Every structure is written in structure tokens, then in C-alpha cells.
C-alpha positions in Angstrom: -17.9 31.4 -58.8 -16.6 32.5 -55.5 -13.5 31.1 -53.8 -13.9 30.0 -50.2 -11.0 30.4 -47.9 -10.4 27.3 -45.7 -8.6 27.5 -42.4 -5.4 25.7 -42.1 -5.2 23.1 -39.3 -3.1 24.2 -36.4 -0.3 21.9 -35.4 0.7 21.8 -31.8 4.4 21.9 -31.2 5.8 19.9 -28.3 7.2 22.0 -25.5 10.8 21.4 -24.6 11.3 19.1 -21.6 7.7 17.7 -21.8 8.2 14.9 -24.3 8.7 11.5 -22.6 8.4 12.9 -19.1 5.8 10.3 -18.2 8.1 7.5 -19.2 10.9 9.0 -17.2 8.7 9.3 -14.1 7.6 5.6 -14.3 11.2 4.4 -14.9 12.3 6.4 -11.8 9.5 5.0 -9.7 10.4 1.5 -10.7 14.0 2.0 -9.6 13.1 3.4 -6.2 10.3 0.9 -5.4 11.6 -2.4 -4.2 9.1 -5.1 -4.0 9.4 -7.6 -1.2 9.3 -11.2 -2.3 7.8 -13.9 -0.2 10.9 -16.1 -1.0 13.2 -13.7 0.7 11.3 -13.7 3.9 10.1 -16.5 6.2 6.4 -15.6 6.3 3.3 -17.0 8.0 -0.1 -15.6 7.2 -1.6 -14.4 10.4 -4.5 -12.1 9.5 -6.4 -10.0 7.0 -7.3 -6.3 6.8 -11.0 -5.6 7.4 -11.0 -1.8 7.3 -8.7 1.2 6.9 -9.0 4.6 8.6 -7.1 7.2 6.5 -7.4 10.1 9.0 -5.2 8.2 11.5 -3.5 5.8 9.1 -4.8 2.8 11.0 -6.0 -0.6 9.8 -8.5 -2.9 11.4 -7.0 -6.4 11.3 -8.8 -9.7 11.9 -6.3 -12.2 13.4 -6.8 -15.6 11.9 -4.2 -17.7 13.7 -1.5 -17.5 16.5 -1.0 -13.9 17.7 0.8 -10.6 17.2 2.8 -8.6 19.7 4.0 -5.0 19.7 7.5 -5.1 18.1 6.8 -8.0 15.7 7.7 -7.6 12.1 4.8 -7.8 9.7 4.5 -7.9 5.9 1.3 -6.5 4.3 0.6 -7.8 0.8 -2.4 -7.0 -1.4 -3.3 -6.1 -5.0 -1.7 -2.7 -4.8 -0.1 -3.0 -1.3 3.4 -4.4 -0.7 5.4 -3.3 2.3 6.8 -4.5 5.6 7.1 -2.7 9.0 7.3 -3.3 12.8 4.2 -3.0 14.9 4.5 0.2 17.0 0.9 0.5 18.3 -1.9 -1.9 18.7 -5.5 -1.4 20.1 -8.5 -3.4 21.0 -11.7 -1.5 21.5 -9.7 1.8 21.7 -7.5 0.5 24.5 -3.8 0.0 24.0 -2.7 -3.7 24.2 0.6 -5.4 23.8 -0.6 -8.7 22.3 -3.4 -9.7 20.0 -4.8 -13.2 19.9 -6.6 -15.5 17.5 -10.1 -14.4 16.7 -9.7 -10.7 17.8 -10.1 -7.7 15.5 -7.4 -5.3 16.4 -6.3 -1.8 15.2 -2.8 -1.3 13.9 -1.0 1.9 12.9 0.4 1.5 9.4 2.8 3.6 7.4 1.0 3.4 4.1 -2.5 2.9 2.8 -3.9 -0.6 3.0 -7.1 -2.1 1.5 -9.8 -4.4 2.6 -8.7 -8.0 2.0 -4.9 -7.4 2.1 -3.1 -10.2 3.8 -1.0 -9.7 6.9 2.0 -12.0 7.3 4.2 -12.3 10.4 7.9 -12.3 9.6 9.5 -15.2 11.5 
């Protein structure tokens, strides 16, 4: 009877510095990201994102009540979106405007990606 040689399974060794690097990255990200809570701010829901244009970092926003002006502070909250900023630029039909009113769909420059359905709050 003939003996058959079997190959030994190769065991991969962990490279130094690689073990736990994912855990370190997520812990670091949690420390740097500060979520804005609604309790800390005096907020009033004013609109909703209807579209996002990634090339120019602009959001189409449907204004549901009151109005928005250039210079107002807004808070954008969604499933993965959570940031606040001041309105720097606002457009209606590709024309710069200083104030958006109820019922209009305006374009806003935003600093980060937003998604359809994200809520826009006015910081009072």
C-alpha cells in the first residue's frame, strides 16, 4: 500500500499594526463626531430636502412653513445626516435670492451630503 502525502494547512499570521485597526478607527471617529441634539437647540421644522446635486454640493429644499433668509442658521437631520450651518447662498430658478417663502422649492449650498427626505430645521 502506498502512502499519500497530505498538504499541511497554511496558517496566516497577523501582520504587526493591523490587528484591531478597524476598532481604533471607529473609536477615533466617534470621538471626533459630535452629534447635535434637538434639546440643545431651539428648532422649528421649516422644510425638507427634495434633491441633492453632488457636483456643486447643493440641495433642493421644499419650504413647508415660514421662510428662510441668507444668514439664518439651519440644522439638517436625516437617517445618516446630522449637521448645522449658516445659509451662505440661496437660489430660486437659478437666480440668487435673499429670502425663500412658504411653498417655494429653493436651492441651498450645503457643506456635506444630504439625502432626499432629510428634515431642515431653522435655529431660532
